[in-house]
C-alpha positions as CSV (number, residue, x, y, z in Angstrom):
1,M,21.5,30.2,-5.9
2,T,23.4,33.5,-5.5
3,H,20.6,34.8,-3.2
4,A,19.9,31.6,-1.3
5,P,18.7,31.9,2.3
6,F,21.5,31.5,4.8
7,G,20.2,28.0,5.8
8,L,20.3,26.7,2.3
9,A,23.7,28.2,1.5
10,A,25.1,26.7,4.7
11,Y,23.6,23.3,3.8
12,R,25.2,23.3,0.4
13,L,28.6,24.2,1.8
14,A,28.3,21.6,4.5
15,T,27.3,18.8,2.1
16,S,30.1,19.8,-0.2
17,A,32.6,19.6,2.6
18,L,31.3,16.3,3.9
19,A,31.0,14.6,0.5
20,P,34.4,12.8,0.7
21,M,33.0,11.0,3.8
22,A,30.0,9.6,1.9
23,P,31.7,6.3,0.8
24,L,32.7,5.6,4.4
25,L,29.2,6.3,5.7
26,L,27.7,4.1,3.0
27,R,30.1,1.2,4.0
28,R,28.9,1.5,7.6
29,R,25.3,1.4,6.5
30,I,26.0,-1.7,4.4
31,L,27.3,-3.5,7.6
32,R,24.0,-2.5,9.3
33,G,21.9,-3.9,6.3
34,K,20.7,-0.4,5.4
35,E,22.4,-0.3,1.9
36,H,22.6,-2.6,-1.0
37,S,26.3,-3.6,-1.2
38,E,26.2,-4.2,-5.0
39,R,24.5,-0.9,-5.8
40,T,26.4,1.6,-3.6
41,D,27.6,3.5,-6.7
42,E,24.0,4.5,-7.3
43,R,24.0,6.3,-4.0
44,L,27.0,8.3,-5.3
45,G,25.0,9.3,-8.4
46,I,26.7,6.7,-10.7
47,A,24.0,5.1,-12.7
48,S,23.9,1.3,-13.1
49,R,21.7,1.4,-16.2
50,P,21.8,3.4,-19.4
51,R,19.2,6.1,-19.9
52,P,16.4,5.0,-22.3
53,D,15.7,7.0,-25.4
54,G,12.8,9.5,-25.4
55,P,11.0,11.5,-22.7
56,L,11.7,10.4,-19.2
57,V,9.6,11.0,-16.1
58,W,11.4,10.6,-12.8
59,V,9.3,9.5,-9.7
60,H,10.9,9.7,-6.3
61,G,9.6,8.2,-3.1
62,A,11.4,7.9,0.2
63,S,10.5,4.3,0.9
64,V,8.0,1.5,0.4
65,G,4.8,3.4,1.1
66,E,5.5,6.2,-1.3
67,C,6.8,4.0,-4.1
68,V,3.8,1.6,-3.8
69,A,1.4,4.6,-3.8
70,A,3.0,5.7,-7.1
71,L,2.6,2.3,-8.8
72,P,-0.9,3.0,-10.3
73,L,0.4,6.3,-11.7
74,I,3.4,4.6,-13.2
75,D,1.3,1.9,-14.8
76,A,-1.0,4.6,-16.2
77,M,1.9,6.6,-17.7
78,L,3.3,3.6,-19.4
79,A,-0.1,2.5,-20.7
80,R,-0.5,5.9,-22.4
81,D,3.0,5.4,-23.8
82,C,3.8,9.1,-23.1
83,C,7.2,8.5,-21.5
84,N,9.7,6.2,-19.9
85,V,9.8,6.0,-16.1
86,L,12.7,6.2,-13.6
87,V,11.9,5.4,-10.0
88,T,14.2,6.3,-7.1
89,S,14.0,5.5,-3.4
90,G,16.3,5.4,-0.5
91,T,15.8,2.1,1.3
92,V,16.8,-1.5,0.7
93,T,13.3,-2.7,1.4
94,S,11.8,-0.4,-1.2
95,A,14.3,-1.5,-3.8
96,K,13.3,-5.1,-3.2
97,I,9.5,-4.3,-3.4
98,M,10.1,-2.3,-6.6
99,S,12.1,-5.2,-8.2
100,E,9.0,-7.4,-7.7
101,R,6.3,-4.9,-8.6
102,L,7.5,-2.4,-11.1
103,P,6.4,-2.9,-14.7
104,A,9.1,-4.1,-17.0
105,R,9.6,-0.7,-18.7
106,A,10.3,1.2,-15.5
107,I,13.8,1.5,-14.0
108,H,14.6,1.6,-10.3
109,Q,17.7,3.4,-9.0
110,F,18.7,4.3,-5.4
111,V,18.4,8.1,-4.9
112,P,21.8,9.7,-4.6
113,V,23.1,11.0,-1.3
114,D,22.3,14.7,-1.2
115,T,25.7,16.2,-2.0
116,P,26.1,18.6,-4.9
117,A,28.5,16.2,-6.8
118,A,26.4,13.1,-6.4
119,T,23.1,14.8,-7.3
120,A,24.8,16.4,-10.3
121,R,26.1,13.1,-11.6
122,F,22.6,11.6,-11.2
123,L,20.8,14.4,-13.0
124,D,23.4,14.8,-15.8
125,H,23.1,11.1,-16.6
126,W,19.3,10.6,-16.5
127,K,18.2,14.1,-17.8
128,P,14.5,13.6,-16.9
129,Q,12.0,16.1,-18.4
130,V,9.7,15.8,-15.4
131,G,10.4,15.0,-11.7
132,L,7.6,13.9,-9.4
133,F,8.3,13.8,-5.7
134,V,5.8,11.6,-3.8
135,D,4.6,12.9,-0.4
136,S,7.3,15.3,0.9
137,D,10.7,13.7,0.7
138,I,12.5,16.9,-0.3
139,W,16.3,16.9,-0.6
140,P,17.7,20.5,-1.2
141,N,20.6,19.7,-3.5
142,L,18.6,17.3,-5.6
143,V,15.6,19.6,-5.9
144,L,17.5,22.8,-6.6
145,G,19.9,21.0,-9.0
146,A,16.9,19.7,-11.0
147,K,15.3,23.1,-11.0
148,E,18.6,24.7,-12.3
149,R,18.6,22.2,-15.2
150,G,15.0,23.1,-16.2
151,I,13.4,19.9,-15.1
152,R,9.7,20.4,-14.4
153,L,9.0,19.4,-10.8
154,A,5.8,18.5,-9.0
155,L,5.0,17.4,-5.5
156,I,2.4,14.6,-5.9
157,N,0.3,12.9,-3.3
158,A,1.7,15.7,-1.2
159,R,1.4,15.4,2.6
160,M,2.7,17.5,5.5
161,S,2.0,16.8,9.1
162,Q,1.3,19.6,11.6
163,R,4.7,18.8,13.3
164,S,6.5,19.2,10.0
165,F,4.6,22.4,9.2
166,K,5.7,23.9,12.4
167,S,9.3,23.0,11.7
168,W,9.2,24.5,8.2
169,R,7.7,27.7,9.5
170,M,10.9,28.2,11.6
171,A,12.8,28.6,8.3
172,P,10.3,30.4,6.0
173,A,12.8,31.7,3.4
174,T,14.2,28.2,3.0
175,A,10.8,26.6,2.7
176,S,9.7,29.2,0.1
177,V,12.7,28.7,-2.1
178,L,12.5,24.8,-2.0
179,L,8.7,24.6,-2.4
180,S,8.6,27.2,-5.2
181,A,10.9,25.0,-7.2
182,F,7.9,22.8,-7.7
183,E,5.5,23.9,-10.5
184,A,2.6,22.1,-8.9
185,C,1.7,20.8,-5.5
186,L,-1.0,18.1,-5.6
187,A,-2.1,17.8,-2.0
188,Q,-4.1,14.9,-0.5
189,D,-6.7,17.1,1.3
190,E,-7.6,20.7,2.0
191,E,-5.9,20.9,5.4
192,I,-2.6,19.8,3.9
193,A,-3.0,22.1,0.9
194,G,-3.4,25.1,3.3
195,R,0.0,24.2,4.9
196,F,1.8,24.1,1.6
197,R,0.2,27.4,0.5
198,A,1.3,29.1,3.8
199,L,4.9,28.0,3.1
200,G,5.0,29.4,-0.4
201,A,4.2,26.4,-2.6
202,R,2.9,27.2,-6.1
203,D,-0.2,26.0,-7.9
204,V,-1.5,24.0,-4.9
205,R,-4.4,21.7,-5.8
206,V,-6.4,19.1,-3.8
207,L,-6.4,15.8,-5.8
208,G,-6.9,13.2,-3.0
209,S,-4.6,10.3,-2.3
210,L,-2.9,8.1,-4.9
211,K,-3.2,5.3,-2.4
212,A,-6.9,5.3,-2.9
213,D,-6.3,4.1,-6.5
214,A,-3.6,1.6,-5.5
215,P,-4.4,-2.1,-6.3
216,A,-5.2,-4.4,-3.4
217,L,-2.1,-5.8,-1.5
218,P,-0.8,-9.0,-3.2
219,V,-0.9,-12.4,-1.5
220,D,0.7,-15.8,-2.0
221,P,-2.3,-18.1,-2.3
222,D,-0.3,-21.1,-0.9
223,K,0.7,-19.2,2.2
224,L,-2.9,-18.0,2.7
225,A,-4.2,-21.6,2.4
226,A,-1.7,-22.9,4.9
227,L,-2.4,-20.1,7.4
228,R,-6.2,-20.6,7.1
229,E,-5.7,-24.3,7.8
230,A,-3.5,-23.5,10.8
231,V,-6.0,-21.1,12.4
232,S,-9.0,-23.2,11.4
233,T,-12.2,-21.8,13.0
234,R,-10.4,-19.9,15.9
235,P,-11.6,-16.3,16.6
236,L,-8.9,-13.8,15.4
237,L,-7.8,-10.4,16.6
238,L,-5.5,-8.7,14.1
239,A,-3.4,-5.7,15.1
240,A,-1.5,-4.6,12.0
241,Q,1.3,-2.1,11.5
242,T,1.8,-1.6,15.2
243,H,4.5,0.7,16.7
244,A,6.4,0.6,20.0
245,G,4.0,1.5,22.8
246,E,0.9,0.0,21.2
247,E,1.2,-3.6,22.2
248,E,0.8,-2.5,25.8
249,T,-2.8,-1.7,24.8
250,I,-3.4,-4.6,22.4
251,L,-2.2,-7.4,24.8
252,P,-4.6,-6.4,27.7
253,A,-7.4,-6.4,25.1
254,H,-6.3,-9.9,24.1
255,D,-6.4,-11.0,27.7
256,A,-9.9,-9.6,28.2
257,L,-11.2,-11.2,25.0
258,R,-9.7,-14.6,26.0
259,R,-12.2,-14.7,28.9
260,T,-15.0,-14.8,26.4
261,F,-13.1,-16.6,23.6
262,P,-10.7,-19.0,25.3
263,D,-9.2,-20.1,21.9
264,L,-8.7,-16.5,20.6
265,L,-5.6,-16.0,18.5
266,T,-4.2,-12.5,18.4
267,I,-2.0,-11.7,15.4
268,I,0.4,-8.7,15.7
269,V,2.1,-7.4,12.6
270,P,4.7,-4.8,13.7
271,R,5.4,-1.9,11.4
272,H,9.1,-2.7,11.8
273,P,9.7,-6.5,11.7
274,S,12.9,-6.1,13.8
275,R,10.6,-5.4,16.8
276,G,9.4,-9.0,16.8
277,P,11.7,-10.3,19.6
278,D,10.8,-7.2,21.7
279,I,7.1,-8.0,21.3
280,A,7.7,-11.6,22.3
281,I,9.3,-10.3,25.5
282,L,6.2,-8.1,26.2
283,C,4.0,-11.2,25.8
284,G,5.5,-12.6,29.0
285,S,3.8,-15.9,30.0
286,R,1.4,-15.7,27.0
287,N,2.3,-18.5,24.5
288,C,3.7,-16.7,21.4
289,C,5.3,-17.6,18.1
290,L,7.4,-15.5,15.7
291,R,6.5,-15.9,12.0
292,S,10.2,-15.3,11.2
293,S,10.9,-18.7,12.7
294,G,9.1,-20.2,9.7
295,K,6.2,-21.6,11.7
296,N,2.5,-21.1,11.4
297,P,0.6,-20.7,14.7
298,G,-0.1,-23.9,16.6
299,A,-3.2,-24.9,18.5
300,D,-1.6,-23.6,21.7
301,T,-0.4,-20.3,20.3
302,A,-2.1,-17.3,21.9
303,V,-0.1,-14.5,20.2
304,Y,1.3,-14.8,16.7
305,I,3.9,-12.2,15.9
306,A,4.2,-11.7,12.1
307,D,7.6,-10.1,12.0
308,T,8.1,-10.5,8.2
309,M,7.9,-8.0,5.3
310,G,5.4,-7.8,2.5
311,E,2.7,-10.1,3.9
312,L,0.0,-7.6,5.1
313,G,-2.2,-8.8,2.2
314,L,-2.1,-12.2,3.7
315,F,-3.3,-11.2,7.1
316,Y,-5.9,-8.7,5.9
317,R,-7.5,-11.5,3.9
318,L,-7.5,-13.8,6.9
319,V,-9.9,-11.6,9.1
320,H,-13.1,-9.5,8.8
321,F,-11.7,-6.6,10.8
322,A,-8.3,-5.3,11.9
323,F,-6.9,-2.7,14.3
324,V,-4.6,-0.4,12.3
325,G,-1.5,0.7,14.3
326,G,0.4,4.0,14.5
327,S,-2.9,5.4,15.9
328,L,-2.7,4.8,19.6
329,I,0.5,6.9,19.7
330,R,1.1,10.2,18.1
331,H,2.5,8.7,14.9
332,G,-0.6,9.5,12.9
333,G,-1.9,6.1,11.9
334,Q,-0.9,3.7,9.1
335,N,-2.7,3.4,5.8
336,P,-6.4,2.3,6.4
337,L,-7.1,1.9,2.7
338,E,-5.1,-1.3,2.5
339,P,-7.4,-3.4,4.7
340,A,-10.5,-1.6,3.4
341,K,-9.8,-2.5,-0.2
342,L,-9.8,-6.2,1.0
343,D,-13.3,-5.9,2.7
344,C,-11.6,-5.8,6.1
345,A,-13.2,-3.4,8.6
346,V,-10.9,-0.8,10.2
347,L,-10.5,0.0,13.8
348,A,-8.0,2.7,14.9
349,G,-7.0,4.8,17.8
350,P,-7.3,8.6,18.2
351,H,-4.2,9.7,16.2
352,T,-5.0,9.3,12.5
353,F,-3.7,12.6,11.1
354,N,-1.5,10.9,8.5
355,F,-4.6,9.8,6.6
356,T,-7.3,12.1,7.8
357,S,-9.5,12.0,4.8
358,A,-9.2,8.2,4.4
359,Y,-10.0,7.5,8.0
360,E,-13.0,9.9,8.0
361,A,-14.4,8.3,4.8
362,I,-14.0,4.8,6.1
363,F,-15.3,5.5,9.6
364,S,-18.2,7.4,8.1
365,A,-19.1,4.5,5.9
366,Q,-18.7,2.0,8.7
367,G,-20.5,4.1,11.3
368,A,-17.9,2.9,13.8
369,G,-14.2,2.2,14.1
370,R,-12.6,4.6,16.6
371,V,-11.2,2.8,19.6
372,N,-9.1,4.7,22.0
373,T,-8.4,2.3,24.9
374,A,-7.9,-1.4,25.6
375,A,-11.5,-1.5,26.9
376,E,-12.9,0.0,23.7
377,I,-10.9,-2.4,21.5
378,T,-12.2,-5.3,23.7
379,A,-15.9,-4.2,23.5
380,T,-15.8,-3.6,19.7
381,A,-13.9,-6.7,18.9
382,E,-16.1,-8.8,21.1
383,G,-19.2,-7.7,19.3
384,L,-17.7,-8.4,15.9
385,L,-16.4,-11.8,16.9
386,K,-19.8,-12.8,18.4
387,T,-21.6,-11.7,15.2
388,P,-19.4,-12.3,12.2
389,A,-22.2,-11.1,9.8
390,D,-21.8,-7.6,11.4
391,A,-18.0,-7.8,10.8
392,I,-18.6,-8.7,7.2
393,A,-21.0,-5.9,6.6
394,L,-18.6,-3.5,8.3
395,G,-15.9,-4.7,5.9
396,K,-18.0,-4.1,2.8
397,A,-18.8,-0.6,4.1
398,A,-15.1,0.1,4.6
399,A,-14.5,-1.0,1.0
400,S,-17.2,1.3,-0.2
401,G,-15.7,4.3,1.7
402,A,-12.3,3.6,0.2
403,R,-13.7,3.5,-3.4
404,N,-15.3,6.9,-2.9
405,L,-11.8,8.4,-2.5
406,G,-10.5,7.3,-5.9
407,G,-9.6,9.3,-8.9
408,A,-6.3,10.9,-8.0
409,V,-4.3,8.9,-10.6
410,E,-6.2,10.2,-13.6
411,K,-6.1,13.8,-12.3
412,T,-2.3,13.5,-11.6
413,I,-1.4,12.0,-15.0
414,D,-3.2,14.9,-16.8
415,I,-0.9,17.3,-15.0
416,V,2.1,15.2,-15.7
417,E,1.3,15.2,-19.5
418,K,1.0,19.0,-19.3
419,L,4.4,19.2,-17.7
420,L,5.9,17.0,-20.4
421,A,4.4,19.2,-23.1
422,D,5.9,22.3,-21.4
423,A,9.3,20.5,-21.2
424,R,9.1,19.7,-25.0
425,A,8.2,23.3,-25.8
């Protein structure tokens, strides 16, 4: 890195200087519930597990979504018996999900903080032959340290929003150095691929989204049976993965629908469960109930706030259609493939740029789905609630649209095997 751009050189100097403060910062994060107290050493690059013998492929995802997207690829690599697999992520929630869903032969570790010393300890212990970064969680010291050690790197399921692209373009030399460290960039769609090419990424290909090959979200059958008994035959409006600023549109739609369906139950699943109490305040005089209280909705519950983790599969199985959040605000929309895979029709607002191809495929198959206002949510939901057969047909169309996006896992694993062969050579 003798000719590193000024920004990268400054970053490395700053992270070296601040490294002694890392343990203190981690302790503060533990108090806020953002670190695993018994695994803090992993964040300093100190492994809690021995390295397995043989070739090792390292898969890194920032959080739950990226790690879950990689699960089918991990399963496929282990099924081909071509390598062992190490998975890293940075959040407590992702670690919990991985402990439940990773296959037995895969290892999870927390990603080290991005200081030169911590990343060096991590890389020198694990010595992976190949590193796969899911989406675009790029840490400079980690990436450049891996490159310096001859680890073959690839960006998989690569995604970059227009906002991120504009930010990267303000530091073109830094972007070029970091992205050129990856030997392949496997983008989700052509628009994203164009952004990576413009920033200097090498061997950019469009493979689609790994999430299209992901298995359906899991469910606890006993919880599903109990919830079905609780809601009985009531009409249901599900707003899933909502963000701050969206309930102000969902709740007026709920009020309008109650005029036609007096016993309507609206279920709100916030993207961040900690927002549950805030949503309850927004409900005002509407009778609401928090799932975190341990209760199912009662006969008099108007709004049920599902402020828990890992239960989306439960709610998508409960309904024939769902509004998917992050789309009424400029967040870019949450993953529409999750409901579609469960024959649940998808409704969403105008901002779906996080999953452009997926929304386009699903909406095209459904012939409907875009709802920009409370009035449009009300009108679409009213029609589907009045004619459940139409909602069921729309859900089957959504599932068909999702199936047509598959195939990224097989294409990705072929490239991974080539990288492994190059590493051996």
